[in-house]
C-alpha positions as CSV (number, residue, x, y, z in Angstrom):
1,M,5.4,-20.5,-11.4
2,V,5.6,-17.8,-14.1
3,L,9.2,-17.1,-13.4
4,T,10.1,-20.8,-13.9
5,S,8.7,-20.5,-17.5
6,F,10.5,-17.3,-18.2
7,R,13.8,-18.7,-17.0
8,A,13.4,-21.7,-19.4
9,A,12.5,-19.4,-22.3
10,I,15.5,-17.1,-21.7
11,A,17.9,-20.1,-21.2
12,T,16.8,-21.6,-24.5
13,G,17.0,-18.4,-26.4
14,L,13.3,-18.0,-27.0
15,I,13.3,-14.6,-25.3
16,T,16.0,-12.2,-26.4
17,D,14.4,-8.8,-26.0
18,P,16.5,-6.8,-23.5
19,E,13.5,-5.1,-21.9
20,V,11.7,-8.3,-21.2
21,K,14.9,-9.8,-19.7
22,R,15.4,-6.7,-17.5
23,R,11.8,-7.0,-16.2
24,V,12.3,-10.8,-15.5
25,A,15.5,-10.0,-13.6
26,R,13.7,-7.4,-11.5
27,A,10.9,-10.0,-10.8
28,E,13.6,-12.4,-9.7
29,D,14.9,-9.9,-7.2
30,V,11.4,-9.2,-5.9
31,L,10.6,-12.9,-5.4
32,G,12.9,-13.0,-2.4
33,W,10.9,-10.3,-0.7
34,M,7.8,-12.4,-1.1
35,V,9.2,-15.2,1.1
36,Q,8.5,-15.0,4.8
37,P,11.2,-15.9,7.4
38,N,9.7,-19.4,7.8
39,G,10.3,-20.0,4.0
40,E,6.6,-19.7,3.0
41,I,5.3,-17.5,0.2
42,V,3.4,-14.7,1.8
43,S,-0.4,-15.0,1.6
44,V,-1.9,-12.2,-0.5
45,G,-5.1,-12.8,-2.6
46,D,-5.1,-16.4,-3.7
47,S,-1.5,-17.2,-3.0
48,S,-1.0,-20.6,-1.4
49,P,1.6,-20.8,1.5
50,L,4.1,-22.9,-0.5
51,N,7.3,-23.4,1.3
52,L,10.0,-22.5,-1.2
53,R,12.9,-23.1,1.2
54,S,12.0,-26.8,1.3
55,L,12.2,-27.0,-2.5
56,E,15.4,-24.9,-2.7
57,P,14.7,-23.7,-6.3
58,D,17.3,-21.9,-8.3
59,S,17.2,-18.2,-9.0
60,P,19.6,-16.0,-11.0
61,S,19.1,-13.3,-8.4
62,A,21.8,-13.6,-5.7
63,T,19.7,-12.0,-3.0
64,T,16.7,-14.2,-3.8
65,Q,18.8,-17.3,-3.9
66,F,20.1,-16.4,-0.4
67,I,16.5,-16.4,1.0
68,L,15.3,-19.4,-0.9
69,T,18.2,-21.6,0.3
70,G,18.3,-20.3,3.8
71,G,21.7,-18.7,3.3
72,K,23.4,-21.7,1.8
73,R,23.9,-20.0,-1.5
74,G,23.6,-16.4,-2.8
75,T,24.3,-13.1,-1.2
76,P,22.6,-11.3,1.7
77,N,20.5,-8.3,0.8
78,P,21.7,-5.0,2.3
79,A,18.3,-3.4,1.9
80,E,15.6,-3.8,4.6
81,L,12.7,-2.1,2.9
82,M,11.3,-2.9,-0.6
83,V,8.6,-0.7,-2.1
84,L,6.7,-1.2,-5.4
85,P,4.9,2.1,-5.6
86,Q,2.9,1.3,-8.7
87,T,2.0,-2.2,-7.7
88,G,1.0,-1.2,-4.1
89,Y,3.3,-3.6,-2.1
90,A,5.7,-2.6,0.6
91,V,7.8,-5.1,2.5
92,V,10.1,-4.9,5.5
93,R,12.6,-7.6,6.4
94,S,14.7,-6.4,9.4
95,P,17.4,-7.3,10.3
96,Q,18.3,-9.0,7.0
97,P,19.8,-12.5,7.6
98,V,23.5,-12.9,6.9
99,S,24.1,-16.6,7.6
100,T,22.2,-19.9,7.6
101,D,20.8,-19.8,11.2
102,D,19.3,-16.3,11.5
103,H,16.5,-16.2,9.0
104,T,13.7,-16.7,11.4
105,R,15.1,-13.9,13.6
106,S,14.0,-11.3,11.1
107,S,10.9,-9.1,11.6
108,Y,8.8,-9.3,8.4
109,L,6.0,-7.0,7.4
110,F,4.1,-7.3,4.2
111,V,1.6,-4.5,3.3
112,Q,-0.9,-5.0,0.5
113,A,-2.3,-1.7,-1.0
114,G,-3.0,-2.6,-4.6
115,Y,-6.1,-3.3,-6.6
116,H,-5.5,-3.9,-10.3
117,S,-8.1,-6.5,-11.2
118,T,-10.9,-8.5,-9.6
119,A,-9.1,-11.8,-10.5
120,H,-8.0,-13.4,-7.3
121,K,-8.8,-10.2,-5.4
122,H,-10.1,-10.5,-1.9
123,A,-11.9,-7.8,0.1
124,D,-8.6,-6.9,1.7
125,D,-7.7,-3.3,0.9
126,L,-4.7,-2.1,3.0
127,S,-4.4,-5.4,4.8
128,F,-1.0,-6.6,6.0
129,T,0.7,-9.6,7.7
130,W,3.4,-9.5,10.4
131,F,6.0,-12.2,11.4
132,D,8.3,-11.4,14.3
133,R,10.5,-13.2,17.0
134,G,10.4,-16.4,14.9
135,R,6.5,-16.6,14.8
136,E,3.5,-15.6,12.8
137,I,1.6,-12.8,14.6
138,L,-0.9,-11.2,12.2
139,I,-2.0,-13.6,9.5
140,D,-4.0,-13.7,6.3
141,A,-6.8,-16.2,6.1
142,G,-5.4,-17.9,2.9
143,K,-7.0,-19.3,-0.2
144,F,-9.0,-22.5,0.5
145,G,-9.3,-23.3,-3.2
146,Y,-11.7,-23.3,-6.1
147,L,-13.4,-26.6,-5.1
148,H,-17.2,-25.9,-5.5
149,R,-19.5,-24.7,-8.2
150,Q,-19.2,-21.2,-9.6
151,L,-22.1,-18.9,-8.8
152,P,-24.4,-17.9,-11.7
153,A,-24.1,-14.3,-12.9
154,G,-27.3,-13.2,-11.3
155,D,-26.6,-14.7,-7.8
156,P,-26.7,-12.0,-5.0
157,M,-23.4,-13.3,-3.7
158,R,-21.8,-12.8,-7.1
159,R,-22.8,-9.2,-7.0
160,K,-20.9,-8.9,-3.7
161,G,-17.7,-10.1,-5.5
162,F,-17.8,-13.9,-4.7
163,M,-17.3,-16.4,-7.4
164,Y,-17.8,-19.7,-5.6
165,S,-20.6,-21.2,-3.5
166,A,-18.5,-22.8,-0.7
167,P,-19.1,-20.8,2.6
168,Q,-15.5,-21.5,3.6
169,R,-14.2,-19.9,0.4
170,Q,-16.5,-17.0,0.8
171,Y,-15.3,-16.4,4.4
172,I,-11.7,-16.5,3.3
173,E,-12.4,-13.6,0.9
174,T,-14.2,-11.4,3.4
175,T,-12.8,-8.2,4.9
176,Q,-13.0,-9.5,8.5
177,A,-10.7,-12.4,7.5
178,H,-8.0,-9.8,6.8
179,N,-6.2,-7.2,9.0
180,T,-8.0,-4.0,7.9
181,V,-10.9,-1.7,8.5
182,A,-14.6,-2.3,7.5
183,A,-17.6,-0.1,7.7
184,D,-21.2,-1.1,8.5
185,G,-20.4,-4.8,8.6
186,L,-19.8,-4.8,4.8
187,D,-16.9,-6.2,2.8
188,H,-14.8,-3.9,0.7
189,G,-16.4,-3.6,-2.7
190,R,-15.2,-5.5,-5.7
191,Y,-18.1,-6.1,-8.1
192,G,-18.5,-3.3,-10.5
193,R,-15.8,-1.3,-8.7
194,T,-13.1,0.4,-10.8
195,P,-9.6,-0.8,-9.7
196,F,-7.6,2.0,-8.1
197,G,-4.2,0.7,-8.8
198,S,-1.8,1.5,-5.9
199,A,-3.0,3.1,-2.7
200,L,0.5,3.5,-1.2
201,A,1.1,7.1,0.0
202,G,4.6,6.7,1.4
203,A,7.3,4.3,2.8
204,Q,10.3,5.4,4.9
205,Q,13.1,3.9,6.9
206,R,14.7,5.9,9.7
207,N,16.9,5.0,12.7
208,G,15.8,1.4,12.8
209,H,12.1,2.3,12.4
210,F,9.9,1.8,9.3
211,R,6.7,3.6,8.3
212,I,4.2,2.6,5.6
213,Q,1.3,4.9,4.7
214,A,-1.7,4.3,2.4
215,I,-5.1,5.7,1.6
216,V,-8.1,4.2,-0.2
217,N,-11.7,5.5,-0.9
218,H,-14.5,3.1,-0.4
219,G,-17.2,5.4,-1.9
220,H,-19.2,6.4,1.1
221,W,-16.1,6.4,3.4
222,R,-12.3,6.7,3.3
223,H,-9.6,4.7,5.1
224,R,-6.2,6.2,5.9
225,R,-3.6,3.8,7.4
226,E,-0.2,4.4,8.9
227,I,1.9,1.5,10.1
228,I,5.1,2.1,12.1
229,L,7.3,-0.9,12.9
230,R,10.2,-1.2,15.4
231,P,11.4,-4.7,14.5
232,G,11.4,-7.2,17.3
233,Q,9.8,-4.7,19.7
234,W,6.5,-3.1,18.6
235,L,4.1,-2.2,15.9
236,L,1.7,0.9,15.9
237,V,-1.2,1.1,13.4
238,T,-3.2,4.3,13.1
239,D,-6.4,3.9,11.1
240,T,-8.5,6.9,10.3
241,A,-12.0,6.0,9.1
242,E,-14.0,8.9,7.8
243,S,-17.4,9.3,6.3
244,R,-17.6,10.8,2.8
245,D,-21.4,10.9,2.5
246,G,-22.1,13.0,5.6
247,R,-23.7,10.0,7.5
248,P,-22.4,8.2,10.5
249,H,-21.1,4.6,10.1
250,D,-20.1,1.7,12.2
251,F,-16.3,1.2,11.9
252,R,-14.4,-1.9,12.9
253,V,-10.7,-2.8,12.6
254,W,-10.1,-6.5,12.4
255,W,-7.1,-8.4,13.6
256,N,-6.4,-12.1,12.7
257,L,-4.0,-14.2,14.8
258,P,-2.7,-17.8,14.5
259,E,-4.2,-20.6,16.5
260,G,-1.3,-20.7,19.0
261,L,-1.9,-17.1,20.2
262,R,-4.9,-17.1,22.5
263,P,-6.1,-13.5,23.2
264,V,-7.1,-12.8,26.8
265,A,-8.9,-9.6,27.7
266,D,-7.8,-8.0,30.9
267,G,-10.9,-5.9,31.4
268,T,-9.5,-2.6,30.3
269,G,-9.9,-2.9,26.6
270,R,-6.5,-4.5,26.3
271,L,-5.6,-8.0,25.0
272,R,-2.7,-10.2,26.3
273,L,-1.4,-13.0,24.1
274,G,1.1,-15.6,25.1
275,W,2.8,-18.7,23.5
276,P,2.5,-22.1,25.4
277,D,6.2,-22.8,24.9
278,S,7.5,-19.3,25.9
279,G,7.3,-16.7,28.6
280,D,7.0,-14.1,25.9
281,F,3.9,-11.9,25.9
282,L,2.4,-9.8,23.2
283,W,0.0,-7.0,24.2
284,I,-2.7,-5.4,22.0
285,T,-3.9,-2.0,23.1
286,E,-6.3,0.3,21.3
287,L,-5.0,3.7,22.6
288,N,-8.2,5.6,21.8
289,R,-10.2,3.2,24.0
290,S,-12.4,1.8,21.3
291,A,-14.6,-1.1,22.3
292,T,-13.1,-4.6,21.9
293,V,-14.6,-7.0,19.4
294,T,-14.9,-10.3,21.3
295,P,-12.1,-12.7,20.3
296,L,-13.5,-15.9,18.6
297,S,-11.8,-19.0,17.3
298,G,-13.5,-21.6,15.0
299,H,-16.9,-19.9,15.3
300,R,-19.5,-21.4,12.9
301,K,-22.6,-19.2,13.0
302,P,-21.5,-16.9,11.5
303,L,-18.1,-18.1,10.4
304,R,-15.3,-16.2,12.2
305,G,-11.8,-17.1,13.4
306,W,-10.7,-19.5,10.6
307,R,-7.8,-19.8,8.2
308,S,-6.8,-22.1,5.3
309,R,-3.2,-23.3,5.0
310,G,-3.8,-25.2,1.8
311,D,-6.6,-26.4,-0.6
312,R,-9.5,-27.8,1.4
313,Q,-7.9,-27.0,4.7
314,F,-10.1,-24.9,7.0
315,T,-8.8,-24.7,10.6
316,P,-9.4,-22.4,13.6
317,S,-7.4,-19.3,14.1
318,W,-8.3,-16.2,16.2
319,S,-10.3,-13.2,15.1
320,T,-10.7,-10.0,17.2
321,G,-10.6,-6.3,16.8
322,F,-12.0,-2.9,17.9
323,Q,-15.1,-1.0,17.0
324,A,-16.6,2.5,17.0
325,L,-20.3,2.7,16.2
326,N,-22.4,5.5,14.7
327,R,-19.4,7.8,14.0
328,K,-18.7,10.2,11.1
329,K,-15.0,9.9,11.9
330,H,-12.9,7.7,14.1
331,V,-9.2,7.1,14.6
332,F,-8.1,3.6,15.8
333,R,-4.6,3.6,17.3
334,T,-3.6,-0.1,17.8
335,L,-0.4,-0.8,19.6
336,F,1.2,-4.3,19.5
337,H,4.2,-4.7,21.7
338,F,6.2,-7.4,23.4
339,G,7.1,-7.4,27.1
340,A,6.1,-8.5,30.5
341,E,3.9,-5.5,31.2
342,P,1.4,-3.5,29.1
343,R,1.8,0.1,28.0
344,T,-0.8,2.8,27.9
345,T,1.2,5.2,25.7
346,P,2.9,4.7,22.4
347,F,6.6,4.4,22.0
348,Q,8.6,7.3,20.6
349,H,9.6,7.1,17.0
350,P,11.4,9.4,14.5
351,F,8.5,10.1,12.2
352,G,6.8,12.9,14.1
């Protein structure tokens, strides 16, 4: 939306400053990375999943134009990793599409590790989404919209960071509606919290593997996250949750999945997921044997297992995860992998 206005201002000569034009050009390049393989804008904060490919908008960036038009115009991007270290975003698209019929074959990982303002900010520190093998796998709950009254300044929910009274909107903003770690059943703080900027600690690409690292302090506890992706094959997430106040805490890592992926526990702390139209299986294993949080979909009291794909839309999805209670420190090692059989050990990778 903003880029459309800048394009018009530059085209009509209202903007001539070279530095502004350089920044707008860079933003045009980055826009392509914000589009998932299915053509939708990635959900982060209050972004709506607008399908840009169906609109086929123009962009002066050749690589963005290639993504927006599904390869009909523009130039393929040779890079498979994009990092904005000051913003706090890291994106993997691998393999990059090179024609008109291979865009949904890309693995797509979007990591959100930035906090610059409370505006449109959800309780989603270090959350991420993942698209692979032509499907959504790990999802963001969405936006729902600003459709109800704003809470007064003294309301207890306002002091927790919520602006609107609708329970659906409040759920969408919670930590458990995102793929990240929470402590003591509380959401990540927003009200009165000083924005930390970017929490990215590193991003590397090596031998067909990708690693994203980030760290954020939540006051009384700290969260370190390492994500290693082997596109089309597996994803390993290591979450270190550690007390900073000397007290034990209840830690939970939350995973949110689309409605078509029904998690089935096999009795060993492992989850198996399958698609109705495919013999493909996805396995979720917590390698440190943390207790499984019961998978729920469309649960109402309390709300859990929901997503919003547009304003006023609130439909069931799947919510699950793992937990470690009364700990001063715990490491979750969650392995997602495709295949007919489960694994009990991680795959080898080049990052040590």
